[in-house]
VMD Tcl script that draws the C-alpha trace (Angstrom):
set ca {
  {65.19 115.45 102.94}
  {68.67 115.81 104.49}
  {69.06 112.01 104.59}
  {68.20 111.68 100.90}
  {70.69 114.43 100.08}
  {73.42 112.68 102.08}
  {72.70 109.37 100.32}
  {72.88 111.05 96.91}
  {76.19 112.70 97.86}
  {77.65 109.39 99.09}
  {76.63 107.61 95.89}
  {78.16 110.42 93.83}
  {81.40 110.33 95.80}
  {81.72 106.55 95.54}
  {81.13 106.56 91.78}
  {83.27 109.64 91.27}
  {86.18 107.90 92.97}
  {85.94 104.79 90.77}
  {88.60 104.80 88.09}
  {88.78 102.59 85.01}
  {91.67 101.74 82.78}
  {92.15 99.44 79.80}
  {95.76 98.35 79.42}
  {98.05 95.60 78.19}
  {99.36 93.08 80.74}
  {103.13 93.13 80.33}
  {104.15 91.23 83.48}
  {102.65 88.72 85.87}
  {104.60 88.91 89.14}
  {102.60 86.24 90.95}
  {99.05 84.95 91.25}
  {97.60 88.29 92.35}
  {99.93 91.01 91.03}
  {100.41 92.24 87.46}
  {102.00 95.15 85.62}
  {100.01 96.86 82.89}
  {100.95 99.34 80.17}
  {98.38 102.02 79.34}
  {97.86 103.91 76.07}
  {100.22 106.66 77.22}
  {102.95 104.01 77.67}
  {102.85 104.39 81.43}
  {103.17 101.27 83.58}
  {101.01 100.52 86.60}
  {101.33 97.72 89.14}
  {97.96 96.17 89.96}
  {97.11 94.01 92.97}
  {94.01 91.96 92.11}
  {91.17 92.98 94.41}
  {89.42 90.48 96.63}
  {91.97 87.67 96.38}
  {95.20 86.56 97.98}
  {97.33 84.07 96.07}
  {100.15 81.91 97.41}
  {103.53 83.60 97.67}
  {106.25 82.67 95.16}
  {108.12 80.47 97.64}
  {104.91 78.87 98.86}
  {103.24 75.69 97.58}
  {101.13 76.54 94.51}
  {102.81 79.94 94.20}
  {104.28 79.18 90.78}
  {101.12 77.39 89.59}
  {98.99 80.36 90.59}
  {101.29 82.73 88.71}
  {101.26 80.49 85.62}
  {97.47 80.27 85.64}
  {97.11 84.04 85.86}
  {99.62 84.46 83.02}
  {97.70 81.91 80.93}
  {94.53 83.96 81.42}
  {95.79 87.49 80.77}
  {99.47 87.87 79.85}
  {99.94 89.99 76.71}
  {96.21 90.75 76.61}
  {94.35 94.00 77.16}
  {92.44 93.93 80.44}
  {89.92 96.25 82.04}
  {90.74 97.40 85.58}
  {88.26 99.11 87.91}
  {89.70 100.61 91.07}
  {89.29 103.26 93.72}
  {92.38 102.87 95.88}
  {96.08 102.15 96.04}
  {97.85 100.00 98.61}
  {100.73 101.07 100.83}
  {103.18 100.01 98.09}
  {101.58 102.28 95.50}
  {99.88 99.46 93.59}
  {96.37 99.86 92.21}
  {93.93 97.59 94.03}
  {91.66 96.61 91.17}
  {89.06 94.28 89.85}
  {90.56 92.90 86.64}
  {88.45 91.59 83.80}
  {89.05 90.34 80.28}
  {86.17 90.50 77.82}
  {83.71 90.59 80.73}
  {85.29 87.66 82.60}
  {86.25 88.46 86.21}
  {89.88 87.32 86.40}
  {90.06 87.66 90.19}
  {87.13 85.26 90.47}
  {88.75 82.88 87.97}
  {91.80 82.57 90.22}
  {89.53 81.53 93.08}
  {87.44 79.21 90.90}
  {90.51 77.25 89.76}
  {91.89 76.96 93.30}
  {94.74 79.39 92.65}
  {93.81 81.98 95.30}
  {91.79 82.60 98.42}
  {88.97 85.06 98.74}
  {90.74 87.74 100.79}
  {88.08 88.18 103.45}
  {90.15 90.71 105.39}
  {89.32 93.23 102.66}
  {85.90 91.99 101.56}
  {84.30 95.23 102.81}
  {86.09 96.96 99.89}
  {84.18 94.78 97.43}
  {80.58 95.07 96.37}
  {78.29 92.80 98.39}
  {77.60 90.80 95.23}
  {81.31 90.23 94.53}
  {82.08 89.40 98.16}
  {79.32 86.79 98.31}
  {80.25 85.36 94.89}
  {83.97 85.12 95.73}
  {83.19 83.47 99.07}
  {80.80 80.87 97.62}
  {83.22 80.16 94.76}
  {86.02 79.53 97.25}
  {83.78 77.07 99.12}
  {83.07 75.19 95.86}
  {86.78 75.03 95.06}
  {87.49 73.73 98.59}
  {84.75 71.11 98.35}
  {86.07 69.79 95.03}
  {89.69 70.00 96.25}
  {90.77 71.84 93.11}
  {94.19 73.49 92.90}
  {95.68 74.51 96.22}
  {92.75 72.94 98.06}
  {94.27 69.55 97.19}
  {97.26 70.34 99.46}
  {97.07 68.69 102.89}
  {99.71 71.07 104.33}
  {97.88 74.22 103.22}
  {99.09 77.54 104.63}
  {97.35 80.82 103.87}
  {99.47 83.54 102.26}
  {98.86 85.91 105.18}
  {100.16 83.30 107.66}
  {103.08 82.51 105.35}
  {104.01 86.22 105.17}
  {103.67 86.61 108.94}
  {105.99 83.64 109.51}
  {108.50 84.86 106.91}
  {109.07 88.45 107.89}
  {111.84 88.81 105.30}
  {109.21 88.88 102.54}
  {108.74 92.28 100.96}
  {106.54 93.75 98.26}
  {105.46 91.29 95.61}
}
mol new
graphics top color blue
foreach p $ca { graphics top sphere $p radius 0.5 }
foreach p [lrange $ca 0 end-1] q [lrange $ca 1 end] { graphics top cylinder $p $q radius 0.2 }
display resetview
């Protein structure tokens, strides 16, 4: 009985912590970071959950940003989140009319599945993002067509002067 009670409490806590917001995308900083404007005219920076896109100065950085802007700039998106990063950005799953925008960035070869943080995703999303990345790699779409490919996390590590996106 105690185990069932603990499970119920954990489920309640995890769903109670989930926040949702519908807001207008007013800025696309790069392929995995946006700024949204809510109904109260408050802005929020959002880091797309589960992905890591090339940095601005990196190959495919501008293409990744342009693709994300094409998908959602000046549109109202739905963001589900339960945490903020160390820079105060919402870490959120972004969707537009039911379409998972984070997944779309992976599908078009504009971002990696960020496996370092996959434990923060649902098992379904983690598996879907991972298999979608493999398909993009196999078809050499987007950044997967680059023979000198460097991951964003290695690029950041080798360019310590990089700051918040």
